[in-house]
DRENKE-376643 format. One record per atom (N, C-alpha, C, O): x, y, z; residue in one letter. Coordinates in steps of 0.001 Angstrom, whole numbers, padded with zeros to 6 digits, always signed. Each point is the difference from the previous one (the first is absolute). Layout:
<nodes>
XYZA ...
</nodes>
This chain:
<nodes>
+000851-001029+000023M -000721+001227+000179M +000921+001047-000200M +000903+000137+000826M -000977+000532-001672T +000591+001720-000240T -000558+000909+000868T -001103-000226+000498T +001658+001120-000278V -000594+000779+001114V +000237+001274+000134V +000914+000303+000767V -001739+000900-001538D +000067+001317-000698D +001086+000384+001027D -000114-000536+001102D +000729+001039-001213V +000930+000703+001305V -000542+001429+000373V -000456+000341+001091V +000633+000582-002460G -000779+001006-000424G -001327+000450+000723G -000169+001065+000595G -000720-002066-000761S -000916-000369+000274S -000403+000365+001275S -000974+000628+000417S +002299-001357+000321Q -000173-000377+002299Q +000502+001230+000073Q -000195+000518+001099Q +000684+000040-001753M +001213+001141+000386M -000995+001504-000002M -000136+000882+000848M -000329-001040-001928R -001507+001158+000166R -001061-000092+001519R -000177+000817+000903R -000287-001963-001102K -000728-000534+001301K +000093+000292+001452K -000865+000042+000874K +002455+000195-000845G +000670+000148+001098G -000226+001482+000188G -000398+000359+001108G +000631+000689-002196V +000289+001270+000183V -001535+001006-000936V -000342+001115-000395V +000045-002104+000462V -001495+001141-000789V -000166+001438+001218V +000443+001146+000072V -001348-002033+000750E -000433+000595+000728E +000693+001429+000784E -000410+001149+000161E +001316-001678+000115Y +000606+001644-000532Y +000261+000582-000270Y +000175+001127+000463Y +000114-001828-001941C -000115+001314-001259C -001522+000334+000187C -000477+000306-001092C -000336-000267+001982V -001649+000519-000981V +000588+001320+001652V +000020+001230-000018V +000327-002104+001091L +000058+000931+000950L +001324+000989-000374L +000684+000865+000549L -000730-001215-001195G +001847+001563-000257G -001076+001177-000871G -000124+001225-000011G -000558-002449-000702L -001174+001477-000968L -000730+000428+000256L -000512+000849-000730L +000038-001154+001866L -001098+000174+000950L +000621+001395+000809L -000573+001053+000281L +002178-001561+000005G +000410+001266+001190G +000497+000778-000792G +000717+000740+000674G -000621-000219-002583R +000020+000630-000622R -001217+001264+000296R +000071+000997+000718R -001186-001508-001594E -001177+000393+000062E -001387-001451+000002E +000069-001172-000370E -001421+002144+001080P -000842-000757-000331P -000352-000631-001174P -000005+000760-000968P -000289-001898+000746M -000139-000236-001372M -002059-000772+000002M -000773-000106+000952M +000574-000259-002450Y -000908-000948-000274Y +000325-001360-000567Y +000936-000268-000754Y -001767-000471+001188G +000302-001240-000580G +001137-000421-001284G +001003-000714-000032G -001913+001763-001234W +000462-000415-001671W +002202+000678+000170W +001077-000077-000593W -001734+000665+001853Q +001630+001116-000798Q +000814-000473+001117Q +001168+000339+000191Q -002058-001395+000767L +001787-001036+000803L +000069-001581-000923L +000957-000744-000214L -001620+000698+000028A -000272-001234-001624A +001227+000094-001172A +000844-000810-000381A -001228+002450-000064D +000849+000151-000780D +001108+000183-000058D +000738-000360-000917D -000449+000929+001848A +001593+000337+000532A +000749-001358+000205A +001183-000296-000170A -002550-000627+000703L +000857-001387+000635L -000072-000616-001328L +000740-000979-000097L -001297+001214-000770T +000110-001058-001323T +000533+000505-000916T +000100-000697-001010T +000377+001897+000981Q +001324+000730-000485Q +001115-000594-000150Q +000660-000297-000996Q -000385+000017+003142A +001169+000258+000145A +000533-001998+000216A +000970-000538+000535A -002189+000002-001260G -000078-001360-000426G +000125-001046+002032G +000548-001031+000391G -001638+002411+000439L +000224-001234+001171L -001173-000751+000318L -000074-001065+000613L -000902+001819-001151I -001772-001286-000121I -000036-000240-001659I +000532+000499-000992I -001484-001565+001297A -000646-000393-002234A -000454+001289-000199A +000423+000891-000737A -001902-000954+001969S -000617+000495-000364S -001308+000792+001310S -000024-000460+001141S -000889+001566-001531I -000917+000464+000765I -000332-001117+001038I +000059+000367+001174I -000400-001675-001406G -001164-001040+000970G +001311-000231+000901G -000094-000683+001019G +001031+001124-001312T +001414-001017+001126T +000006+001634+000939T +000805-000164+000918T -001406+001619-000842L -000029+000711+000848L -000581-000041+001395L +000402-000013+001163L -001374+000002-001739Y -001252+000106+001026Y +000079-000769+000822Y -000190+000503+001107Y +000450-001867-001092P +000047-001083+001378P +001126+000708+000800P -000087+000282+001195P +001312+000009-002113L +001549+000110+000765L -001148+001679+000938L -000103+000050+001226L -000351+000704-001872L -000089+001797+000328L -001718-000761+001104L -000620+000907+000555L +000100-002181-000359G -000575-000438+001138G +000212+000274+000790G -000500+000796+000794G +002229-002064-000806R +000020-000062+001153R +000913+000817+001114R +000060-000215+001210R +000947+001672-002343L +000618+000303+000417L -001116+001082+000848L +000353+000609+001010L -001328-000527-001430R -001179+000898+000781R -000635-000951+001347R -000532+000591+000939R +000581-001246-000944D +000279-001369+001546D +000800+000090+000774D -000037-000459+001142D +001209+001292-001831N +000978-000333+001062N +000136+001346+000506N +000752+000086+000971N -001348+001119-001425G +000180+001167+000413G +000846+000781-000912G -000458+001097-000319G +001114-001292+000039W +000597+000772-001382W +000263+000796-000897W +000974+000734-000169W -002386-000996-000730V -001008+001069-000105V -001106-000039+000249V -000529-000956+000567V -000259+002332-001060S -000964+000231-000362S -000817+000533-000739S +000437+000400-001079S -001878-000205+001378T -000394+000580-001533T -000893+001200+000168T -000632+000158+001045T +000553+000828-002206F -000655+001038+000275F -000645-000105-001411F +000733-000395-000906F -002117+000728+000599D -000988+000788-001552D +000275+001354-000289D -000051+000970+000756D +000392-001041-002124R +000564+000718-000813R -001209+000544-000926R -000408-000921-000708R -000113+001819+000547P -000202+000185-001822P +000928+000092-001066P +001102+000474+000277P -001368-000901-001670S +000554+000165-000923S -000522+000485-000950S -001180-000254-000238S +001756+000903-000388D +000035+001327-001260D -000387-001510-001047D -000637+000484-000935D +000685-001209+000823S -000460-001343-001382S -000802-000310+000589S -000667+001025-000142S -000150-001862+001000G -000780-000493+000562G -000732-000396+001048G -000920+000719+000390G +001220-001970+000256P -000650-000145+001212P +001169+000355+001206P +001216-000091-000168P -002014+000586+001623V +001088-000127+001026V +000847-001017+000251V -000312-001181+000151V +001453+001684-000108R +001050-000791-000096R +000465-000657+001986R -000116+000417+001153R +000662-001659-001905K +000654-000633+002050K +001327+000455+000218K +000967-000643-000411K -000870+001611+000975Y +001921+000136-000098Y -000021-000912+001585Y -000890-000301+000795Y +002893-000001-000890Y +000527-000759+001021Y +000880+001381+000483Y +000249+000872-000832Y +000102-000778+001940E +000947+000328+000365E +001177-000606+001322E -000519-000685+000881E +001561+000869-000816L +000572-000853+001413L -000448+001143+001455L -000006+001177+000360L -000368-002750+000113T -000272+000608+001853T +001654+000581+000491T +000916-000041-000822T -000768+000391+001765D +000729-000357+000885D +001192-000668+000188D +001208+000221+000089D -002110-001238-000058A +000565-001339+000571A -000099-000960-001552A +000850-000881-000128A -001638+001027-000743G +000943+000268-001443G +001710+000111-000393G +000749-000628-000748G -000579+001922+001800A +001039+000576-000375A +001190+000239+000999A +001033+000660-000106A -001533-001406+001074A +001124-000741+000805A +000169-001767-000994A +000988-000648-000348A -001895+000511+000253R +000240-001412-000487R +001426-000187-001196R +001018-000689-000057R -001960+002190-001130L +001194+000290-001048L +001462+000262+000870L +001049-000402-000503L -001037+001118+001872A +001557+000399-000057A +000701-001016+000632A +001176+000168+000321A -001915-001464-000052Q +000622-000789+000484Q +000280-000655-001370Q +001200-000269+000061Q -001479+000025-000790F +000143-000907-001325F +000893+000732-000441F +000811-000724-000576F -000436+002030+000517R +001032+000733-001012R +000861-000094+000797R +000991-000210-000700R -000485+000227+002337A +000729-000068+001062A +000528-001545+000026A +000698-000473+000897A -001193-000262-002122Q +000460-001417+000161Q +000164-000533-001301Q +000687-001013-000133Q -001355+001687-001092W +000453+000015-001262W +002034+000016-000737W +000628-000918-000527W -000239+002223+000809I +000860+000327-000387I +001246-000995+000226I +000864-000302-000823I -001022-000195+002366P +001378-000766-000167P -000427-001349+000132P +000914-000731+000382P -002110+000104-000590F -000288-001345-000558F +000127+000529-001211F +001107-000304-000445F -001602+000827-000156T +000267-000290-002225T +001764-000174+000222T +000593-001023-000342T -000007+002053+000884R +001210+000123+000172R +000938-001017+000120R +001019+000032-000690R -001262-001055+001588V +000552-001329+000529V -000388-001143-001426V +000843-000535-000720V -002265+000399+000622V -000254-000537-000992V +000395+000319-001872V -000189-000609-001052V +000837+001957+001484S +000377+000162-001911S +001675-000478+000501S +000810-000247-000894S -000462+000163+002095E +001881-000418+000475E -000077-002045-000289E +000876-000789-000354E -001975+000641+000624M +000250-001642+000193M -000748-000619-001393M -000072-001196-000281M -000429+002249-000463V -000378-000978-001585V +000400+000960-001017V -000429-000427-001072V +000988+001414+000922G +000841+001034-000604G +001025-001102-000860G +000383-001020+000574G -000091+001233-001595E +001396-000482-000872E +001295-000665+000745E +000954+000588+000510E -001211-002017-000605A +001491+000055+000412A +001088+000438-000662A +000120+000180-001212A +000627-000026+002027R +001590+000655-000296R +001654-000932-000382R +000724-000547+000832R -000605+000595-001677A +000599-001269-000357A +001679+000705+000677A +001017-000693-000031A 
</nodes>
């Protein structure tokens, strides 16, 4: 059985990518999905909403409605204080982690 390594890595970081995007500004689902699919982190918008539900259940994001100029009211997601704290924890560990992994899996030196 072949394991898709890229898929496994994306699953491990996509929630933090969502928190990072929401740390910049509140976004509605389609905006998030567009950013994440363009980056190759999710395959479709259908995979995003269960993730957003988990993030909301964990208290890391909250929602609010905002009128849209081009249609119905949109549900926006924003980072909560708990989500910002979780993102800060991730950031503190991410750079050292990626440095160590890069050193271990980097090209062999002759």
